[in-house]
C-alpha positions in Angstrom: 11.2 0.5 9.7 13.5 -2.9 9.6 11.9 -6.0 7.0 11.6 -8.0 9.9 8.9 -6.3 11.3 6.8 -5.8 8.4 4.9 -9.3 9.3 4.3 -8.6 12.8 2.7 -5.1 11.4 0.2 -6.9 9.0 -0.2 -9.5 11.5 -1.3 -6.9 14.0 -3.4 -5.6 11.5 -5.3 -8.5 10.7 -5.9 -9.1 14.7 -7.8 -5.2 15.1 -9.8 -5.8 11.9 -11.6 -9.3 13.6 -11.7 -7.9 17.1 -12.5 -4.1 16.6 -14.0 -3.9 13.5 -16.5 -7.0 13.3 -20.1 -6.1 15.0 -23.5 -8.6 15.2 -25.4 -6.4 13.0 -23.3 -5.9 9.9 -23.7 -8.1 6.9 -21.1 -10.7 6.8 -20.3 -12.4 3.3 -18.4 -15.7 1.7 -16.7 -14.2 -1.2 -14.0 -15.2 -3.9 -12.2 -13.7 -5.9 -11.0 -15.2 -9.5 -8.7 -13.4 -11.8 -5.7 -12.4 -13.4 -3.2 -9.6 -13.0 -0.2 -9.2 -15.1 2.3 -7.0 -16.1 3.7 -7.7 -19.3 6.7 -6.1 -21.2 6.0 -4.8 -25.2 10.1 -6.4 -25.1 11.8 -8.3 -22.8 13.9 -5.9 -21.2 12.5 -2.8 -22.1 10.6 -0.4 -19.7 7.4 0.0 -21.5 5.0 -2.3 -20.8 1.0 -3.3 -20.5 -0.6 -3.6 -17.3 -3.7 -6.2 -17.1 -6.7 -6.6 -14.5 -9.3 -8.8 -14.5 -11.4 -10.2 -11.7 -14.9 -12.4 -11.7 -16.4 -11.8 -7.9 -18.7 -14.5 -6.7 -20.8 -14.1 -3.5 -21.0 -17.5 -1.3 -17.9 -18.4 -3.1 -19.5 -19.4 -6.5 -23.0 -19.5 -6.4 -24.3 -15.6 -6.8 -22.8 -13.0 -8.5 -21.1 -10.1 -6.7 -19.4 -8.2 -9.7 -17.0 -8.6 -12.5 -13.8 -6.1 -12.8 -11.4 -5.5 -15.6 -8.4 -3.0 -15.1 -6.1 -1.9 -18.0 -2.9 0.7 -18.1 0.1 1.6 -19.9 3.4 0.4 -17.5 6.4 1.9 -17.6 9.7 0.1 -15.5 12.1 2.9 -14.2 15.6 1.5 -14.0 15.2 0.9 -9.8 13.0 -2.0 -10.4 9.8 0.6 -9.3 6.5 1.2 -12.2 5.1 3.9 -13.4 1.3 3.0 -14.7 -2.1 4.7 -15.5 -5.4 3.5 -17.1 -8.4 2.6 -16.8 -10.6 0.5 -14.9 -14.3 -0.9 -14.9 -16.0 -2.7 -12.4 -19.8 -3.7 -12.9 -21.5 -4.5 -9.1 -24.4 -7.3 -7.9 -27.0 -6.2 -5.5 -25.7 -9.1 -2.9 -26.0 -8.1 0.7 -28.8 -5.0 2.9 -26.2 -2.7 2.5 -25.8 -2.9 -1.4 -27.4 -1.0 -4.3 -31.0 -2.4 -5.1 -30.0 -3.0 -8.9 -26.6 -3.6 -11.0 -24.6 -0.8 -11.5 -21.6 0.6 -13.4 -18.1 1.9 -11.8 -15.9 4.2 -14.3 -12.4 4.7 -13.1 -9.2 6.4 -14.2 -6.0 5.8 -12.3 -2.7 6.2 -11.8 -0.2 4.7 -9.4 3.6 4.1 -8.7 4.4 0.5 -7.0 7.9 0.7 -5.1 9.7 -3.0 -5.0 12.9 -4.1 -2.8 14.0 -7.6 -3.3 16.4 -8.7 -0.2 18.0 -12.2 0.4 20.7 -14.2 -1.2 18.7 -15.1 -3.9 16.7 -11.8 -3.7 13.1 -13.9 -3.3 12.3 -11.8 -0.3 9.9 -8.6 -1.4 9.0 -5.5 0.1 6.2 -3.7 -1.7 4.7 -0.5 -1.5 2.0 0.9 -3.8 0.3 4.3 -3.9 -2.8 4.1 -6.4 -5.4 7.6 -7.0 -8.6 6.3 -8.7 -10.8 8.9 -10.2 -14.3 6.8 -9.9 -17.8 7.6 -11.5 -20.5 5.9 -9.7 -24.0 5.1 -11.6 -27.2 5.6 -9.9 -30.4 4.5 -11.3 -33.6 6.0 -10.8 -36.5 4.4 -8.4 -38.6 2.5 -8.5 -37.6 0.6 -11.8 -34.2 1.2 -12.0 -34.1 1.3 -15.6 -32.1 4.3 -16.2 -29.0 6.0 -14.9 -30.4 8.9 -12.4 -26.6 10.7 -12.4 -22.9 9.6 -12.1 -21.6 10.1 -8.4 -17.5 11.2 -9.1 -15.2 10.2 -6.2 -11.0 10.8 -5.7 -9.8 7.8 -4.2 -6.1 7.4 -2.6 -5.1 3.5 -2.0 -1.9 2.6 -0.2 -0.7 -1.6 0.0 1.8 -2.6 2.1 2.9 -6.2 0.9 5.4 -8.7 2.0 6.2 -11.8 0.2 8.7 -14.2 1.7 10.2 -17.9 0.7 8.7 -21.2 2.6 9.8 -23.2 0.2 11.4 -23.4 -2.9 9.1 -22.9 -5.2 6.2 -21.4 -2.6 6.3 -18.0 -1.0 4.0 -16.7 2.0 2.0 -13.2 1.0 1.3 -10.5 3.3 -0.3 -7.4 2.6 -2.5 -4.6 4.0 -4.3 -1.9 2.2 -6.2 1.5 3.1 -8.7 3.2 1.0 -9.1 6.7 1.5 -11.6 8.9 0.2 -10.6 12.5 -1.0 -13.1 13.7 -2.1 -16.5 14.9 -2.0 -15.6 16.3 1.4 -18.3 16.2 3.5 -18.4 12.1 3.4 -16.2 9.7 5.3 -12.2 9.7 4.7 -12.2 5.6 5.3 -13.7 3.5 2.3 -12.3 0.7 2.9 -9.4 -1.7 4.3 -8.2 -5.0 2.7 -6.0 -7.6 5.0 -4.7 -10.4 3.2 -2.4 -13.7 3.5 -2.0 -16.3 1.2 0.6 -18.1 -0.8 2.4 -17.9 -4.4 3.0 -21.1 -6.0 5.9 -20.6 -8.5 4.8 -22.5 -12.1 8.4 -21.7 -14.4 12.1 -21.2 -13.3 12.3 -18.0 -13.8 9.2 -17.1 -11.1 7.3 -15.1 -14.7 4.2 -17.4 -14.0 2.4 -17.8 -10.8 -0.8 -18.8 -8.8 -1.6 -17.2 -5.9 -4.4 -18.5 -3.3 -5.3 -17.3 -0.1 -7.8 -15.4 2.0 -8.5 -11.6 2.4 -10.4 -10.2 5.2 -12.7 -6.7 3.5 -14.1 -4.1 5.2 -16.3 -1.3 4.0 -17.3 1.6 5.5 -20.6 4.2 5.7 -20.2 6.7 3.1 -22.1 9.6 5.5 -19.5 11.0 8.1 -21.9 10.9 10.8 -22.8 7.3 10.3 -21.8 4.1 12.8 -18.7 3.7 10.4 -18.9 -0.1 9.5 -21.2 -1.3 6.4 -20.0 -4.8 5.3 -17.3 -7.3 6.1 -16.4 -9.9 3.6 -14.3 -13.1 4.2 -13.0 -13.4 0.6 -10.8 -16.3 -0.9 -8.8 -14.9 -3.8 -7.7 -17.5 -7.1 -5.6 -15.3 -8.8 -2.8 -16.2 -11.8 0.0 -14.0 -12.0 2.1 -13.3 -14.4 5.6 -11.0 -15.4 6.2 -12.2 -19.0 6.8 -10.5 -21.8 5.2 -10.1 -24.6 8.4 -10.8 -27.4 11.7 -11.7 -26.0 15.0 -10.0 -27.1 16.4 -11.0 -30.7 
């Protein structure tokens, strides 16, 4: 695949998602994610580090709770620049539309990922990234009618693949495009497609070394029904994202 084809592939995904998946009877929400993502080497120039990620998720942009999310992991950067990471994640989900569970519930995850990165151009600021992530999830289910105690924990294995392309459009600004698909590997009697996320946004570099960045943009999130025999579409979230991202080390080289 040639580099110049990447933005067209991701743009085509947006068009397909909007035209083919949007249905009048499907709940559509205006949501927002405000968060932080960081890959922080313990020592500058060394391979081991910590990956941290956290989001406050709101429905109707700010007025209603959608959820809270936290992820942490141990990160190892290969000499090639690719990264291997694994750790723990937690999400708390609030009911925010007609398809949500009628109670708040927890989602606990163990996860592993491989991040492939390649830089292009004279300044190496054009980037193509592929992220392969596996999550082992325990989803809380509560007893009716009060929903005041846990009935069971549903277990799922999910595979996530993200293709991302960043290209400079000004000295301190880049365009960022990605598409990410989530596939449910187990239970095997449920629908394979879990959700799809298509994103377009801007990256603003906050320092000369580009270790600190402000990223903001729009994400189209399509979530699919779980039962294999269902109609398919569960909800569509139109999500505004604001994220501080960083690769700053905890300690500089002596």
